[in-house]
Structures are given as structure tokens and as C-alpha cells.
N, C-alpha and C positions, 0 to 999 in steps of 0.2 A: 692477383688477389682472389682469394678462395672465400666466399660468403657462406653463411649457414645455409643458404638455399641452393648452393652449388650442388649439382647431382654428381656423385662420383660412383662409377661402376666399372666392372671388369667382366669377364666371361663367366665368372661364378655368380654374377648379380650384384646387388648393391654393396658399396664399400664405404668406409668413412675416411675422413682425413688422416686419422691415425694409421689407416691400412697402407698409406703411401710410403714408399721406400726410396731412398737415394738411389739413383741408377735405374730405376725402373723406367720402362718405356710407357709414355702416356701421350694422349691427344687431348689438347685443351681447345674447347669451344667457348667463345665468349665475345665481349666486346671491348674495344680499346678507347681510351681517353687519354691522349697524349702518350706517354710511355707506359701506362699501366694497362694491362690486360685482366679484366674482370671475368673470371670463369663462370659460366652457366652450367657447364658440364665438363667433367674429366673422364675420359676413357682410359683404363688401365689394362695393360697387357699383364695380367696378374698371375701368369704361369699356370693357370688351371686348365687351360684348353690343351688337349693332346692331339697330336698328329699321328694318325696310324703309320706303320712302317711304309705304305705305299701312298700316304697321304699328300694333299697339296693344299695350298691356300691361294685364294684369289680375292681381290676386292674391286668395288667399282660401283657405278650407278646401276641399279636394278632396272631392267627393261623386259618387256615381253611377258610380264606376269600372268600366270594362269593357274587354275586349280583352286582347291579349297583347303584351308589349314586342317591339318599339318602337310598334306600332300600338294606341294607347289612345284611348278616349274618356272624358271625365269633365267635371265643372263645377268651376270654380274660382271662388269668391265668386258663384256663380249664373250664370257665363257658361260656355256650352258650349265645350269644348276638344277638338281631336283632334291626335293626334301621328303621326308616320310615321318611317320610316327616316332621313329627313333631319333630324328633330329632335335638337337637342343637348341633353343631360341634364347637370345639375350633377355634382359629384364622385362621388356614390353611384349614379349612372346611373338608367336608367329603373325599376328595381325599387324605388326609393325612393318613387315616387309610390303612395299608398295612400289610401283614404278616411280623412278625419279629419286629414291633415297639412296644413299650410299651403304652398301653392305660388305662386311668381311665375311668370307665363307671358309671354313675348314672342312675337308672332307676327303673322300677316296676318289681318285681319278679313275675313270672309266675308260675302256679301250676305245670308245668314239671320241674322247677328248672332253667329255663332259665331267661334272663332279657330282658324286652322290654326298650331299651335305651331312656332316656330323654335328656341326655348330654354325649358326647364323646369327650375326650380330649386326643390328642396324645402328648406324652412327647418327645420333640425333642432330638436327639442325642442318643436315647436309642436303635437303631436299631443294 
């Protein structure tokens, strides 16, 4: 069930129910009552994020956060990540990145195995 208060967003920012398409990959966060899932948030892979030719993606819990927005260093799912002024953040911006939240990172793999982030998206409700 999707309510009028359900937040719907993708990499490009806020979306509406009308933006949802059959076959799209989504992640639904909400509460269940019996067999009904009432969505509080829908995260849509809306196709707007671009992976560079030598790019990579990683997701997982943020740990070891240091730095000041927009220049952060942290681990996501055990992989070292750095951000910069060129990094694009989800709807809530850089300030949403915090230890313990789940983040999806899109970026360029570095020779040391870390990722220079081009996009960081924090999944709400995963802390």
C-alpha cells in the first residue's frame, strides 16, 4: 500500500507515484500488518545514475566516517570510499551519511581498491 505520505525517490531526487514503471527495480521500506506492506519509503533505481567505464558499485553499512562534507572518507560494506565536491548525494545530501546507515555508492575504482564516489545514496530507515 502506498500512502500520500510515502516518500518516493531515486538517484535523481524526489519522484511521484506516477513516475513508477512496471519492471523497475525498487526497494520498499515500511511496516506490515498481516499480508499488507504499507510503504513509508520507496527507493527507485530510476536509471539516472551513470557508471563510468571503469566504475564500480558497492553498498553496505557505513563505518569509520571521517571528514567534513563534502569531503568524506568511510567504509561501505567494508570497502573504503572517498567523496569530494564533485560527488552527488541523494535527496538528503551529504549530511545523511553517518555511521550505521546503509549506503549505495557508485564511483570509480582506485588502484588501492578504494572507490572515489561519484554518487552516494543513503537508504532511509536502515540505521
